N, C-alpha and C positions, 0 to 999 in steps of 0.2 A: 502940178507936174513941172512947173518952171521954178523950182526952188533954187535959191542962189547956189547951194552946194552942188546940185546936179549940173547947173549951168557952168560952174567952175570946172567940174570934172570933164564936161564936154569940151570946154576950151582947152584944157590941158591935153586931152586926147588929140584934138586937132593940131596942137603945137608940138606934139611929141615926136613926130616923124615915124610913128609906128605904122601908119598907113603904107608907107613905102617899104619899110624894113620887114614887116610881118603882116601882110594883108589879112590873113586869117585871124590873127590876134586883134587887129583893128576892128574887123567886122564883128567879132564876138563882143568886144568892149562897147562898140557903138550900139549893138543890140541891147546890152545891159542898160546903157544909159537911156535908150529909147523907152524902156518899160519901167525905169526906176521910179517914176511917180506913182506906180501902183503898189509900192511897198512902203511899210511903215519906216523901215530903215533901208534906204535905197541900195546899200551895199549888198543886201540879200538878193538883189536881182541877178547876181552872178550864179546863183543856184538854179535858175530857171532854164529849162531846155529852150534853146533858140527856136523861133518860128518866124515865118515871114507873113506879114500882112500887107497886101497891096491896097493903098488908100482907095484906089478906084473900085476895087472889088468890095471893100468894106462899105463904101458909100452905096454901091449897088444893092447890097444886102439890106441896109437900112431903108433905102428908097423902096425896095420891094415890099417891105412891111407896111408902108403907108401909115394909115391911121389904125392899124390892127391893134386890138386891145383884147387880151385873153381874159381879163377879169370878169366880164359878164358871163362868159361861158363857164368859168370856174364856179361862180356863184350858183349857176343853174345846176351844175354837177353836184356840188356840195349839198344842195337842197334835196337831191334825189338819191344819192348814192352814199353808202357808208365809206368813208375814206380810210385808207390805211394810216396808221400812226406815222407821222413824218417829222423830220427835223430840217430846219433851214439854218445854214451856217453862213455868217457874214463877218467880214473884218471891219472893225470900227474905224480903221484908218483907210479903208477902201475909198478911192475917189468916186466910185459909183455910190450914190446916196443909199444909206441903209433903210430909208423910209420904204423903198420898194420891197426889200426883204421882210420888213415888219408887216407890210400890207399882205404880202404873199403868205406869210406864216399865219396871219389872222384869217385869211380866206380859207386856208387848208386846215385850220385849227391845229397847226403844227407848233412844235417847240422851236423857239428861235435861240440859237447859240451864237452869241457875239464874242468873237475872239479879238484880242488887241493886236491885230495885224492889218495889212493892206488887203490887196485883191487876191493874193495867193497863199491862203493859210497852210496849204499842204507843203509849201516851200519855206515859208517864213517861220512857222511854228509846227513842224511836222508832228512832234510829240503831242502837243495840245490838240491838233487836228485829229490824230488817230484816237486819242482818248475821247474826244467829242463823239466820234463814230462808235468806238467800242462801248461807251456808256449807253449808247442808243440802240445799236443793232442787237438782235436777239442772239443769245448764246446757243450753240448746238452741242 
């Protein structure tokens, strides 16, 4: 998330004077650069709808989970219940390790679709993402 290209873009934004001239444009660009590391090509961040994450709130959510681990419960459910056919989609350039998706797919006996994108396949490769779902979802 601290690639030299992204850092250069952040510095250019700080030096541009946009913050004073057009605060809304500055805020939008600052958001794009704050999430840029989740994209294979950080320029695609401009297509993501802006959202706000307050670090304090995010940390509180993580803290509330504690040592919670869903895997033992999933293993128990899989042993007792017939699972629906499932597909897990994960970007191979996502900074969140793909190992978790691989493990989840194995636990659910699901198909794992790896797309050559970052964290937001629906934004970075909309067509590939839609095809991944269309190929999987039942036709009516």
